[in-house]
C-alpha positions as a Markdown table, in Angstrom:
| # | Residue | x | y | z |
|---|---|---|---|---|
| 1 | Unk | 0.0 | 0.0 | 0.0 |
| 2 | Unk | 1.3 | 3.4 | -0.9 |
| 3 | Unk | 2.7 | 5.5 | 1.9 |
| 4 | Unk | 0.7 | 8.7 | 2.7 |
| 5 | Unk | 3.0 | 10.5 | 5.1 |
| 6 | Unk | 3.6 | 14.2 | 4.3 |
| 7 | Unk | 6.9 | 15.4 | 3.2 |
| 8 | Unk | 6.4 | 19.0 | 3.9 |
| 9 | Unk | 9.6 | 19.1 | 6.1 |
| 10 | Unk | 11.7 | 18.1 | 3.1 |
| 11 | Unk | 14.8 | 20.1 | 2.9 |
| 12 | Unk | 16.3 | 20.5 | -0.5 |
| 13 | Unk | 19.7 | 22.1 | -1.5 |
| 14 | Unk | 19.9 | 23.7 | -4.8 |
| 15 | Unk | 23.1 | 23.0 | -6.7 |
| 16 | Unk | 25.1 | 26.1 | -7.7 |
| 17 | Unk | 25.1 | 25.4 | -11.5 |
| 18 | Unk | 24.2 | 27.4 | -14.6 |
| 19 | Unk | 21.1 | 25.3 | -15.3 |
| 20 | Unk | 17.7 | 26.9 | -15.3 |
| 21 | Unk | 16.2 | 27.2 | -11.9 |
| 22 | Unk | 13.3 | 24.7 | -12.6 |
| 23 | Unk | 16.0 | 22.1 | -13.5 |
| 24 | Unk | 18.0 | 22.7 | -10.3 |
| 25 | Unk | 14.9 | 22.2 | -8.3 |
| 26 | Unk | 13.9 | 19.0 | -10.1 |
| 27 | Unk | 17.5 | 17.8 | -9.8 |
| 28 | Unk | 17.4 | 18.4 | -6.0 |
| 29 | Unk | 14.3 | 16.2 | -5.8 |
| 30 | Unk | 16.1 | 13.4 | -7.7 |
| 31 | Unk | 19.0 | 13.8 | -5.2 |
| 32 | Unk | 16.5 | 13.3 | -2.3 |
| 33 | Unk | 15.1 | 10.2 | -4.1 |
| 34 | Unk | 18.6 | 8.7 | -4.5 |
| 35 | Unk | 19.4 | 9.3 | -0.8 |
| 36 | Unk | 16.1 | 7.8 | 0.4 |
| 37 | Unk | 14.8 | 11.0 | 1.8 |
| 38 | Unk | 11.8 | 10.5 | -0.6 |
| 39 | Unk | 10.2 | 7.3 | -1.5 |
| 40 | Unk | 7.2 | 6.2 | -3.7 |
| 41 | Unk | 3.9 | 7.5 | -2.3 |
| 42 | Unk | 5.4 | 10.5 | -0.4 |
| 43 | Unk | 3.6 | 13.7 | -0.8 |
| 44 | Unk | 5.8 | 16.5 | -2.0 |
| 45 | Unk | 5.4 | 20.0 | -0.4 |
| 46 | Unk | 2.9 | 22.4 | -1.9 |
| 47 | Unk | 4.5 | 24.5 | -4.5 |
| 48 | Unk | 3.9 | 27.7 | -2.4 |
| 49 | Unk | 5.5 | 26.1 | 0.7 |
| 50 | Unk | 8.5 | 24.8 | -1.2 |
| 51 | Unk | 9.0 | 28.2 | -2.9 |
| 52 | Unk | 9.1 | 29.9 | 0.5 |
| 53 | Unk | 11.5 | 27.4 | 1.9 |
| 54 | Unk | 13.8 | 27.7 | -1.1 |
| 55 | Unk | 13.5 | 31.5 | -1.5 |
| 56 | Unk | 12.4 | 31.2 | -5.2 |
| 57 | Unk | 9.3 | 32.0 | -7.1 |
| 58 | Unk | 6.4 | 29.7 | -7.0 |
| 59 | Unk | 6.4 | 29.6 | -10.8 |
| 60 | Unk | 9.8 | 28.0 | -10.8 |
| 61 | Unk | 8.6 | 25.3 | -8.4 |
| 62 | Unk | 5.5 | 24.6 | -10.5 |
| 63 | Unk | 7.7 | 24.3 | -13.6 |
| 64 | Unk | 9.9 | 21.8 | -11.8 |
| 65 | Unk | 7.0 | 19.8 | -10.7 |
| 66 | Unk | 5.7 | 19.7 | -14.2 |
| 67 | Unk | 9.1 | 18.6 | -15.5 |
| 68 | Unk | 9.1 | 15.8 | -12.9 |
| 69 | Unk | 5.6 | 14.8 | -13.8 |
| 70 | Unk | 6.4 | 14.7 | -17.5 |
| 71 | Unk | 9.4 | 12.5 | -16.7 |
| 72 | Unk | 7.3 | 10.0 | -14.7 |
| 73 | Unk | 8.9 | 10.7 | -11.3 |
| 74 | Unk | 5.8 | 12.2 | -9.7 |
| 75 | Unk | 2.0 | 11.9 | -10.1 |
| 76 | Unk | 0.1 | 15.2 | -9.9 |
| 77 | Unk | -3.7 | 15.1 | -9.5 |
| 78 | Unk | -6.0 | 18.0 | -8.7 |
| 79 | Unk | -7.1 | 17.9 | -5.1 |
| 80 | Unk | -4.6 | 15.1 | -4.2 |
| 81 | Unk | -1.3 | 17.0 | -4.4 |
| 82 | Unk | 1.9 | 15.8 | -5.9 |
| 83 | Unk | 3.2 | 12.4 | -4.9 |
| 84 | Unk | 6.3 | 10.4 | -5.8 |
| 85 | Unk | 5.5 | 7.8 | -8.4 |
| 86 | Unk | 6.0 | 4.1 | -8.1 |
| 87 | Unk | 9.5 | 3.2 | -9.2 |
| 88 | Unk | 10.8 | 6.7 | -9.1 |
| 89 | Unk | 13.4 | 5.8 | -6.4 |
| 90 | Unk | 14.8 | 3.0 | -8.6 |
| 91 | Unk | 14.9 | 5.3 | -11.6 |
| 92 | Unk | 16.8 | 8.0 | -9.7 |
| 93 | Unk | 19.3 | 5.4 | -8.3 |
| 94 | Unk | 19.9 | 4.2 | -11.9 |
| 95 | Unk | 20.9 | 7.6 | -12.9 |
| 96 | Unk | 17.8 | 8.7 | -14.8 |
| 97 | Unk | 17.2 | 12.4 | -14.8 |
| 98 | Unk | 14.1 | 14.5 | -15.9 |
| 99 | Unk | 16.1 | 16.5 | -18.4 |
| 100 | Unk | 19.0 | 16.1 | -20.6 |
| 101 | Unk | 22.3 | 17.5 | -19.1 |
| 102 | Unk | 24.2 | 20.0 | -21.4 |
| 103 | Unk | 27.2 | 18.4 | -23.1 |
| 104 | Unk | 30.3 | 20.5 | -23.2 |
| 105 | Unk | 31.8 | 21.0 | -26.7 |
| 106 | Unk | 35.1 | 19.4 | -27.3 |
| 107 | Unk | 37.7 | 20.0 | -29.9 |
| 108 | Unk | 36.8 | 16.7 | -31.7 |
| 109 | Unk | 33.1 | 17.7 | -32.1 |
| 110 | Unk | 32.0 | 18.0 | -35.7 |
| 111 | Unk | 30.1 | 21.2 | -34.6 |
| 112 | Unk | 33.1 | 22.8 | -33.1 |
| 113 | Unk | 33.8 | 26.4 | -34.0 |
| 114 | Unk | 36.7 | 26.6 | -36.4 |
| 115 | Unk | 39.8 | 28.4 | -35.2 |
| 116 | Unk | 39.4 | 32.2 | -35.5 |
| 117 | Unk | 42.4 | 32.5 | -37.8 |
| 118 | Unk | 40.8 | 30.2 | -40.5 |
| 119 | Unk | 39.2 | 32.0 | -43.3 |
| 120 | Unk | 36.2 | 30.1 | -44.5 |
| 121 | Unk | 35.5 | 30.8 | -48.2 |
| 122 | Unk | 33.2 | 27.8 | -48.7 |
| 123 | Unk | 30.7 | 28.9 | -51.4 |
| 124 | Unk | 27.0 | 29.1 | -50.9 |
| 125 | Unk | 26.7 | 30.9 | -47.5 |
| 126 | Unk | 25.7 | 34.4 | -46.8 |
| 127 | Unk | 26.8 | 36.5 | -43.9 |
| 128 | Unk | 24.0 | 36.3 | -41.3 |
| 129 | Unk | 25.8 | 38.9 | -39.2 |
| 130 | Unk | 24.5 | 41.5 | -41.6 |
| 131 | Unk | 20.9 | 40.8 | -40.6 |
| 132 | Unk | 19.5 | 43.7 | -38.5 |
| 133 | Unk | 18.9 | 42.3 | -35.1 |
| 134 | Unk | 16.0 | 44.7 | -34.5 |
| 135 | Unk | 14.2 | 43.9 | -37.7 |
| 136 | Unk | 14.8 | 40.1 | -37.1 |
| 137 | Unk | 13.4 | 40.2 | -33.6 |
| 138 | Unk | 10.5 | 42.3 | -34.7 |
| 139 | Unk | 9.6 | 39.8 | -37.5 |
| 140 | Unk | 9.6 | 36.9 | -35.1 |
| 141 | Unk | 7.7 | 38.7 | -32.4 |
| 142 | Unk | 5.0 | 39.4 | -35.0 |
| 143 | Unk | 4.9 | 35.8 | -36.1 |
| 144 | Unk | 4.5 | 34.5 | -32.5 |
| 145 | Unk | 1.7 | 36.8 | -31.3 |
| 146 | Unk | -1.1 | 34.7 | -32.7 |
| 147 | Unk | -2.2 | 31.2 | -31.5 |
| 148 | Unk | 0.1 | 28.2 | -32.1 |
| 149 | Unk | -1.0 | 26.5 | -35.4 |
| 150 | Unk | -2.5 | 23.1 | -34.7 |
| 151 | Unk | -2.2 | 21.7 | -38.3 |
| 152 | Unk | 0.6 | 21.7 | -40.9 |
| 153 | Unk | -0.1 | 24.0 | -43.8 |
| 154 | Unk | -0.8 | 22.2 | -47.0 |
| 155 | Unk | 0.2 | 23.3 | -50.5 |
| 156 | Unk | -2.4 | 26.1 | -50.3 |
| 157 | Unk | -1.1 | 27.4 | -47.0 |
| 158 | Unk | 1.3 | 30.2 | -46.2 |
| 159 | Unk | -1.0 | 32.7 | -47.8 |
| 160 | Unk | 0.6 | 35.7 | -46.2 |
| 161 | Unk | 4.1 | 34.8 | -47.4 |
| 162 | Unk | 2.9 | 34.0 | -50.9 |
| 163 | Unk | 1.3 | 37.5 | -51.0 |
| 164 | Unk | 4.6 | 39.0 | -49.9 |
| 165 | Unk | 6.6 | 36.9 | -52.4 |
| 166 | Unk | 4.3 | 38.0 | -55.2 |
| 167 | Unk | 5.4 | 41.6 | -54.6 |
| 168 | Unk | 9.1 | 40.6 | -54.0 |
| 169 | Unk | 9.4 | 38.7 | -57.2 |
| 170 | Unk | 7.8 | 41.4 | -59.2 |
| 171 | Unk | 10.1 | 44.1 | -57.8 |
| 172 | Unk | 13.4 | 42.1 | -57.9 |
| 173 | Unk | 13.1 | 39.6 | -60.7 |
| 174 | Unk | 10.4 | 41.0 | -63.0 |
| 175 | Unk | 8.2 | 38.0 | -62.4 |
| 176 | Unk | 4.4 | 38.7 | -62.5 |
| 177 | Unk | 2.7 | 35.9 | -60.4 |
| 178 | Unk | -0.3 | 36.0 | -58.2 |
| 179 | Unk | -0.1 | 34.5 | -54.7 |
| 180 | Unk | -2.2 | 31.6 | -55.9 |
| 181 | Unk | 0.6 | 30.7 | -58.4 |
| 182 | Unk | 3.3 | 30.5 | -55.8 |
| 183 | Unk | 3.9 | 27.4 | -53.7 |
| 184 | Unk | 6.1 | 27.6 | -50.5 |
| 185 | Unk | 8.3 | 24.6 | -49.8 |
| 186 | Unk | 10.9 | 23.6 | -47.2 |
| 187 | Unk | 14.0 | 24.3 | -49.3 |
| 188 | Unk | 15.0 | 24.3 | -53.0 |
| 189 | Unk | 15.6 | 20.6 | -53.1 |
| 190 | Unk | 12.0 | 20.0 | -52.0 |
| 191 | Unk | 10.9 | 22.0 | -54.9 |
| 192 | Unk | 12.9 | 19.9 | -57.3 |
| 193 | Unk | 11.6 | 16.6 | -55.9 |
| 194 | Unk | 8.1 | 18.0 | -56.2 |
| 195 | Unk | 8.6 | 19.0 | -59.8 |
| 196 | Unk | 10.0 | 15.5 | -60.5 |
| 197 | Unk | 6.7 | 14.0 | -59.3 |
| 198 | Unk | 4.3 | 16.6 | -60.8 |
| 199 | Unk | 5.9 | 16.6 | -64.3 |
| 200 | Unk | 6.1 | 12.8 | -64.3 |
| 201 | Unk | 9.9 | 12.8 | -64.8 |
| 202 | Unk | 10.9 | 9.6 | -63.1 |
| 203 | Unk | 12.4 | 7.3 | -65.7 |
| 204 | Unk | 12.9 | 10.0 | -68.1 |
| 205 | Unk | 16.0 | 12.1 | -68.9 |
| 206 | Unk | 16.6 | 15.8 | -68.2 |
| 207 | Unk | 19.4 | 18.0 | -69.4 |
| 208 | Unk | 21.6 | 19.1 | -66.5 |
| 209 | Unk | 24.5 | 21.7 | -66.4 |
| 210 | Unk | 28.0 | 20.3 | -66.1 |
| 211 | Unk | 29.6 | 21.4 | -63.9 |
| 212 | Unk | 26.4 | 21.9 | -61.9 |
| 213 | Unk | 24.8 | 22.0 | -58.5 |
| 214 | Unk | 25.5 | 18.4 | -57.2 |
| 215 | Unk | 22.7 | 18.4 | -54.6 |
| 216 | Unk | 20.1 | 19.3 | -57.2 |
| 217 | Unk | 21.4 | 16.5 | -59.6 |
| 218 | Unk | 21.2 | 14.0 | -56.8 |
| 219 | Unk | 17.7 | 15.1 | -55.8 |
| 220 | Unk | 16.5 | 14.5 | -59.3 |
| 221 | Unk | 18.3 | 11.1 | -59.5 |
| 222 | Unk | 17.0 | 10.1 | -56.2 |
| 223 | Unk | 13.6 | 10.7 | -57.6 |
| 224 | Unk | 14.3 | 8.3 | -60.4 |
| 225 | Unk | 15.2 | 11.0 | -63.1 |
| 226 | Unk | 18.1 | 10.5 | -65.4 |
| 227 | Unk | 20.3 | 13.5 | -65.5 |
| 228 | Unk | 22.3 | 14.1 | -68.7 |
| 229 | Unk | 25.3 | 16.4 | -68.3 |
| 230 | Unk | 25.4 | 19.3 | -70.7 |
| 231 | Unk | 28.6 | 21.4 | -70.8 |
| 232 | Unk | 28.4 | 25.1 | -70.0 |
| 233 | Unk | 30.5 | 28.0 | -71.4 |
| 234 | Unk | 30.9 | 31.7 | -70.8 |
| 235 | Unk | 27.2 | 32.2 | -71.8 |
| 236 | Unk | 25.9 | 29.4 | -69.6 |
| 237 | Unk | 24.0 | 26.4 | -71.1 |
| 238 | Unk | 23.5 | 26.4 | -74.9 |
| 239 | Unk | 20.0 | 25.4 | -76.0 |
| 240 | Unk | 21.5 | 24.0 | -79.1 |
| 241 | Unk | 23.0 | 21.2 | -77.1 |
| 242 | Unk | 19.6 | 19.9 | -75.9 |
| 243 | Unk | 18.3 | 16.6 | -77.4 |
| 244 | Unk | 14.9 | 15.6 | -78.5 |
| 245 | Unk | 14.3 | 13.2 | -75.7 |
| 246 | Unk | 15.3 | 15.6 | -72.9 |
| 247 | Unk | 12.0 | 15.9 | -71.0 |
| 248 | Unk | 13.3 | 18.9 | -69.0 |
| 249 | Unk | 16.3 | 21.1 | -68.6 |
| 250 | Unk | 17.7 | 22.3 | -65.2 |
| 251 | Unk | 19.7 | 25.6 | -65.3 |
| 252 | Unk | 20.8 | 28.5 | -63.1 |
| 253 | Unk | 20.8 | 31.3 | -65.7 |
| 254 | Unk | 21.3 | 34.3 | -63.3 |
| 255 | Unk | 24.6 | 33.0 | -62.0 |
| 256 | Unk | 25.6 | 29.6 | -63.3 |
| 257 | Unk | 26.4 | 27.3 | -60.4 |
| 258 | Unk | 29.3 | 26.8 | -59.9 |
| 259 | Unk | 31.2 | 28.5 | -62.8 |
| 260 | Unk | 29.4 | 31.9 | -62.4 |
| 261 | Unk | 28.4 | 32.7 | -66.0 |
| 262 | Unk | 25.2 | 34.7 | -66.7 |
| 263 | Unk | 23.1 | 33.1 | -69.5 |
| 264 | Unk | 23.0 | 35.6 | -72.4 |
| 265 | Unk | 19.8 | 37.2 | -73.4 |
| 266 | Unk | 19.8 | 35.5 | -76.8 |
| 267 | Unk | 20.1 | 32.0 | -75.1 |
| 268 | Unk | 17.4 | 32.9 | -72.6 |
| 269 | Unk | 15.0 | 33.7 | -75.4 |
| 270 | Unk | 16.1 | 30.6 | -77.4 |
| 271 | Unk | 15.6 | 28.3 | -74.4 |
| 272 | Unk | 12.1 | 29.5 | -73.7 |
| 273 | Unk | 11.2 | 29.4 | -77.4 |
| 274 | Unk | 12.5 | 25.8 | -77.6 |
| 275 | Unk | 10.4 | 24.9 | -74.6 |
| 276 | Unk | 7.3 | 26.4 | -76.3 |
| 277 | Unk | 7.9 | 24.4 | -79.4 |
| 278 | Unk | 8.7 | 21.0 | -77.8 |
| 279 | Unk | 6.7 | 21.2 | -74.5 |
| 280 | Unk | 10.0 | 20.6 | -72.6 |
| 281 | Unk | 9.9 | 21.8 | -68.9 |
| 282 | Unk | 12.5 | 24.4 | -67.9 |
| 283 | Unk | 13.5 | 24.3 | -64.2 |
| 284 | Unk | 15.1 | 27.7 | -63.4 |
| 285 | Unk | 17.0 | 27.6 | -60.1 |
| 286 | Unk | 17.4 | 31.3 | -59.1 |
| 287 | Unk | 19.4 | 30.6 | -56.0 |
| 288 | Unk | 21.2 | 34.0 | -55.7 |
| 289 | Unk | 19.6 | 36.1 | -58.5 |
| 290 | Unk | 19.1 | 39.1 | -56.2 |
| 291 | Unk | 22.9 | 39.9 | -56.2 |
| 292 | Unk | 24.5 | 41.5 | -59.1 |
| 293 | Unk | 27.2 | 44.1 | -59.3 |
| 294 | Unk | 27.7 | 46.9 | -61.9 |
| 295 | Unk | 25.7 | 45.1 | -64.7 |
| 296 | Unk | 22.2 | 45.5 | -66.0 |
| 297 | Unk | 19.6 | 43.0 | -64.7 |
| 298 | Unk | 18.7 | 40.3 | -67.1 |
| 299 | Unk | 15.1 | 39.1 | -66.9 |
| 300 | Unk | 14.4 | 35.7 | -65.2 |
| 301 | Unk | 13.4 | 32.9 | -67.6 |
| 302 | Unk | 10.0 | 32.9 | -66.0 |
| 303 | Unk | 9.6 | 36.7 | -66.9 |
| 304 | Unk | 10.2 | 36.1 | -70.6 |
| 305 | Unk | 7.2 | 35.9 | -72.9 |
| 306 | Unk | 6.1 | 32.3 | -72.9 |
| 307 | Unk | 7.9 | 31.5 | -69.6 |
| 308 | Unk | 4.7 | 31.5 | -67.6 |
| 309 | Unk | 3.6 | 28.3 | -69.5 |
| 310 | Unk | 6.9 | 26.5 | -69.6 |
| 311 | Unk | 9.3 | 27.6 | -66.7 |
| 312 | Unk | 9.2 | 26.3 | -63.2 |
| 313 | Unk | 10.9 | 29.1 | -61.2 |
| 314 | Unk | 12.6 | 28.2 | -57.9 |
| 315 | Unk | 13.7 | 30.9 | -55.4 |
| 316 | Unk | 15.1 | 30.5 | -51.9 |
| 317 | Unk | 15.8 | 32.4 | -48.7 |
| 318 | Unk | 19.1 | 30.6 | -48.2 |
| 319 | Unk | 21.3 | 33.1 | -49.9 |
| 320 | Unk | 19.4 | 36.3 | -49.2 |
| 321 | Unk | 18.9 | 35.6 | -45.5 |
| 322 | Unk | 20.0 | 32.1 | -44.2 |
| 323 | Unk | 19.9 | 28.4 | -45.2 |
| 324 | Unk | 18.7 | 27.7 | -41.7 |
| 325 | Unk | 15.2 | 29.0 | -42.5 |
| 326 | Unk | 14.5 | 26.1 | -44.8 |
| 327 | Unk | 12.3 | 28.2 | -47.0 |
| 328 | Unk | 12.0 | 28.2 | -50.8 |
| 329 | Unk | 9.3 | 29.1 | -53.3 |
| 330 | Unk | 8.2 | 27.5 | -56.5 |
| 331 | Unk | 6.3 | 29.2 | -59.3 |
| 332 | Unk | 5.4 | 26.3 | -61.6 |
| 333 | Unk | 3.9 | 26.6 | -65.1 |
| 334 | Unk | 0.3 | 27.3 | -64.8 |
| 335 | Unk | -0.9 | 24.0 | -66.2 |
| 336 | Unk | 1.5 | 22.1 | -63.8 |
| 337 | Unk | 0.2 | 23.9 | -60.6 |
| 338 | Unk | -2.6 | 21.5 | -59.8 |
| 339 | Unk | -0.2 | 18.5 | -60.0 |
| 340 | Unk | 2.3 | 20.3 | -57.9 |
| 341 | Unk | -0.4 | 20.7 | -55.2 |
| 342 | Unk | -1.2 | 17.0 | -55.6 |
| 343 | Unk | 2.4 | 15.9 | -55.2 |
| 344 | Unk | 2.9 | 18.0 | -52.1 |
| 345 | Unk | -0.2 | 16.6 | -50.5 |
| 346 | Unk | 1.1 | 13.1 | -51.1 |
| 347 | Unk | 4.7 | 13.7 | -49.9 |
| 348 | Unk | 3.6 | 16.0 | -47.0 |
| 349 | Unk | 6.6 | 18.3 | -47.5 |
| 350 | Unk | 5.7 | 21.7 | -45.9 |
| 351 | Unk | 7.5 | 24.7 | -44.5 |
| 352 | Unk | 7.2 | 25.7 | -40.9 |
| 353 | Unk | 4.2 | 28.0 | -40.5 |
| 354 | Unk | 5.8 | 30.2 | -37.9 |
| 355 | Unk | 8.9 | 30.6 | -39.9 |
| 356 | Unk | 6.9 | 31.5 | -43.0 |
| 357 | Unk | 5.0 | 34.1 | -41.1 |
| 358 | Unk | 8.2 | 35.6 | -39.7 |
| 359 | Unk | 9.7 | 35.8 | -43.2 |
| 360 | Unk | 6.5 | 37.3 | -44.5 |
| 361 | Unk | 6.6 | 40.1 | -41.8 |
| 362 | Unk | 10.3 | 40.6 | -42.6 |
| 363 | Unk | 9.4 | 41.0 | -46.3 |
| 364 | Unk | 6.2 | 43.1 | -45.8 |
| 365 | Unk | 7.7 | 45.5 | -43.3 |
| 366 | Unk | 10.5 | 46.5 | -45.8 |
| 367 | Unk | 13.2 | 44.8 | -43.7 |
| 368 | Unk | 14.1 | 42.4 | -46.5 |
| 369 | Unk | 14.5 | 45.4 | -48.9 |
| 370 | Unk | 16.8 | 47.1 | -46.5 |
| 371 | Unk | 18.6 | 43.9 | -45.9 |
| 372 | Unk | 19.3 | 43.3 | -49.6 |
| 373 | Unk | 20.5 | 46.9 | -50.1 |
| 374 | Unk | 22.8 | 46.6 | -47.1 |
| 375 | Unk | 24.2 | 43.1 | -48.1 |
| 376 | Unk | 24.6 | 44.0 | -51.8 |
| 377 | Unk | 26.8 | 46.9 | -50.8 |
| 378 | Unk | 28.8 | 44.9 | -48.4 |
| 379 | Unk | 29.2 | 41.9 | -50.7 |
| 380 | Unk | 30.2 | 44.2 | -53.7 |
| 381 | Unk | 32.9 | 45.7 | -51.5 |
| 382 | Unk | 34.1 | 42.2 | -50.3 |
| 383 | Unk | 34.0 | 40.9 | -53.9 |
| 384 | Unk | 36.0 | 43.8 | -55.2 |
| 385 | Unk | 38.7 | 43.6 | -52.5 |
| 386 | Unk | 39.1 | 39.8 | -53.1 |
| 387 | Unk | 39.0 | 40.1 | -56.9 |
| 388 | Unk | 41.6 | 42.9 | -56.9 |
| 389 | Unk | 43.8 | 40.9 | -54.7 |
| 390 | Unk | 43.5 | 37.7 | -56.9 |
| 391 | Unk | 44.4 | 39.8 | -60.0 |
| 392 | Unk | 47.4 | 41.1 | -58.1 |
| 393 | Unk | 48.8 | 37.7 | -57.1 |
| 394 | Unk | 47.4 | 35.7 | -60.1 |
| 395 | Unk | 47.5 | 38.1 | -63.0 |
| 396 | Unk | 47.2 | 35.1 | -65.5 |
| 397 | Unk | 44.0 | 33.7 | -63.9 |
| 398 | Unk | 40.8 | 35.7 | -64.5 |
| 399 | Unk | 38.2 | 35.2 | -61.7 |
| 400 | Unk | 34.9 | 34.0 | -63.2 |
| 401 | Unk | 31.4 | 34.9 | -62.1 |
| 402 | Unk | 32.4 | 38.3 | -60.7 |
| 403 | Unk | 29.2 | 40.0 | -62.0 |
| 404 | Unk | 26.7 | 38.4 | -59.6 |
| 405 | Unk | 26.2 | 36.0 | -56.7 |
| 406 | Unk | 28.4 | 35.3 | -53.7 |
| 407 | Unk | 31.3 | 33.3 | -55.1 |
| 408 | Unk | 33.9 | 33.4 | -57.9 |
| 409 | Unk | 35.5 | 30.5 | -59.7 |
| 410 | Unk | 39.2 | 30.2 | -60.6 |
| 411 | Unk | 39.9 | 28.0 | -63.6 |
| 412 | Unk | 43.0 | 25.7 | -63.4 |
| 413 | Unk | 44.8 | 23.9 | -66.1 |
| 414 | Unk | 43.2 | 20.8 | -67.5 |
| 415 | Unk | 44.3 | 17.7 | -65.6 |
| 416 | Unk | 44.9 | 19.5 | -62.3 |
| 417 | Unk | 43.9 | 17.7 | -59.1 |
| 418 | Unk | 41.7 | 20.6 | -57.9 |
| 419 | Unk | 40.6 | 18.7 | -54.8 |
| 420 | Unk | 44.3 | 18.3 | -53.8 |
| 421 | Unk | 44.8 | 22.0 | -54.5 |
| 422 | Unk | 41.9 | 22.9 | -52.2 |
| 423 | Unk | 43.1 | 20.6 | -49.5 |
| 424 | Unk | 46.5 | 22.3 | -49.5 |
| 425 | Unk | 44.9 | 25.8 | -49.4 |
| 426 | Unk | 42.9 | 24.7 | -46.4 |
| 427 | Unk | 46.1 | 23.4 | -44.7 |
| 428 | Unk | 47.3 | 26.9 | -45.0 |
| 429 | Unk | 44.3 | 28.4 | -43.3 |
| 430 | Unk | 41.8 | 29.2 | -46.1 |
| 431 | Unk | 38.8 | 26.9 | -46.9 |
| 432 | Unk | 37.8 | 26.7 | -50.6 |
| 433 | Unk | 36.2 | 24.0 | -52.7 |
| 434 | Unk | 37.6 | 22.1 | -55.8 |
| 435 | Unk | 35.4 | 21.7 | -58.9 |
| 436 | Unk | 35.7 | 17.9 | -58.7 |
| 437 | Unk | 32.5 | 17.5 | -56.7 |
| 438 | Unk | 30.5 | 19.5 | -59.3 |
| 439 | Unk | 31.5 | 18.0 | -62.6 |
| 440 | Unk | 30.3 | 14.8 | -64.2 |
| 441 | Unk | 32.4 | 14.7 | -67.5 |
| 442 | Unk | 35.9 | 13.3 | -66.9 |
| 443 | Unk | 37.3 | 16.1 | -69.2 |
| 444 | Unk | 35.3 | 18.9 | -67.4 |
| 445 | Unk | 36.9 | 22.0 | -66.1 |
| 446 | Unk | 39.3 | 22.1 | -63.2 |
| 447 | Unk | 39.2 | 24.9 | -60.7 |
| 448 | Unk | 38.5 | 26.3 | -57.2 |
| 449 | Unk | 35.4 | 28.0 | -55.9 |
| 450 | Unk | 35.8 | 30.8 | -53.5 |
| 451 | Unk | 32.9 | 32.3 | -51.5 |
| 452 | Unk | 33.5 | 36.0 | -50.4 |
| 453 | Unk | 30.3 | 36.7 | -48.7 |
| 454 | Unk | 31.9 | 36.1 | -45.2 |
| 455 | Unk | 35.3 | 37.4 | -46.1 |
| 456 | Unk | 36.2 | 40.7 | -44.3 |
| 457 | Unk | 37.7 | 43.1 | -46.7 |
| 458 | Unk | 40.7 | 43.6 | -44.4 |
| 459 | Unk | 41.6 | 40.0 | -45.0 |
| 460 | Unk | 40.9 | 39.7 | -48.7 |
| 461 | Unk | 44.6 | 40.2 | -49.5 |
| 462 | Unk | 45.6 | 37.6 | -47.1 |
| 463 | Unk | 43.2 | 35.0 | -48.5 |
| 464 | Unk | 44.2 | 35.7 | -52.1 |
| 465 | Unk | 47.9 | 35.5 | -51.3 |
| 466 | Unk | 47.5 | 32.0 | -49.8 |
| 467 | Unk | 45.4 | 30.7 | -52.7 |
| 468 | Unk | 47.8 | 32.2 | -55.3 |
| 469 | Unk | 50.8 | 30.7 | -53.5 |
| 470 | Unk | 49.4 | 27.2 | -53.6 |
| 471 | Unk | 48.2 | 27.4 | -57.2 |
| 472 | Unk | 51.6 | 28.6 | -58.5 |
| 473 | Unk | 53.5 | 26.1 | -56.4 |
| 474 | Unk | 51.4 | 23.2 | -57.6 |
| 475 | Unk | 50.4 | 24.0 | -61.2 |
| 476 | Unk | 52.4 | 26.9 | -62.7 |
| 477 | Unk | 55.6 | 24.8 | -63.2 |
| 478 | Unk | 53.8 | 22.0 | -64.9 |
| 479 | Unk | 51.4 | 23.9 | -67.3 |
| 480 | Unk | 51.3 | 27.5 | -68.4 |
| 481 | Unk | 48.6 | 29.0 | -66.2 |
| 482 | Unk | 47.7 | 31.6 | -68.8 |
| 483 | Unk | 47.1 | 28.9 | -71.4 |
| 484 | Unk | 44.1 | 27.3 | -70.0 |
| 485 | Unk | 42.6 | 29.3 | -67.0 |
| 486 | Unk | 40.5 | 31.9 | -68.6 |
| 487 | Unk | 37.5 | 30.0 | -69.8 |
| 488 | Unk | 34.7 | 28.4 | -68.0 |
| 489 | Unk | 33.5 | 25.6 | -70.1 |
| 490 | Unk | 34.6 | 22.9 | -72.6 |
């Protein structure tokens, strides 16, 4: 039979740790259980009494009791008080706790912060330190003032964000699309997987840029789509290289990833005209199209006449704000929209409703416009400092893709082991990427990718000097750098 004696005289000692107060109180109860001062069936002190004894707020004691209840150490019933649960003493003696203790980071942790002297030029990452803390907090406060959503938003959800994106796309990319034509998804790769299903691409072949965005190619292949590599040059992908049985074509016309070329206006028009004639789907990945420097804006493929019926436009918050948001938007051809909704309903892929509302507020309030203006100025200055330094130390190697985006490519002589070059650069304190992970063709271009978005102007010279030193030491003696480093395609 359960004991019913009161434990109102229980004396707890709170540990002097950095843990939240509720956890310290719950931990003290666990210590009492281990010592035998509390046993199953004992009645814990009322929260008000224990709060007075400990000199803490009653709310902290209530939270501690809730934590203990959730973990199964105590039973709390209205009118009956809070009692120690059966088996709680054995659990406490076995080392079970009501919460997970924080684990100290070690130097071997994969999440350990890199040494402060390492310059990380990994492409694809914006500088989140440029986000206005005030605007960011304001957006999230707005998103959390309403009730917590109790259902996951379906393909027709996120209306507020879709309305905001309709305005954003018209202003920045020239795309005219109603909110009902826009679909919010949890990342660009989710958009590609959805398109594969909606456009019935599994088992069929698509033309894919080479070198190209490896994660996108793998997303299509995982969905059962066969990606056929198509070489890119200084004007991007050439529509003349498409084949009759290519069911679709994937491209990054604003800033080809990774080589950095901007698809020429003539090729843009030809690509859309080809799609109109063949019915081929164009997948336009506009991953960083908001950033361009000193050049006129070229229209998105979706904005070209005929694009509305044949281009699936994919945009993302990853480069303009942060990849941690897991937010992207898809504007499919009008006839494909119902099938996109059906595909998402089946897969269940959906973006977080609260995150979507916060980004909608960030966009509607003008914060995104101010952020893009601020980051564009900063990235332009960082790009210029880095490119100038590269041209000083590597006058024979012309950086590619300097007109847009957040990274530049450095072409190396054919046959160069670019991954080995990247590894040596990293050993000297600068992180870059080799092109090996992005190309499919064995005779594809060799080179390095250098992201400058997070590179302070004051350290641009230092980074360029390290990169140039390694390149010259490894490849200049074997092959004349100037002979094969100034083009971006085969």
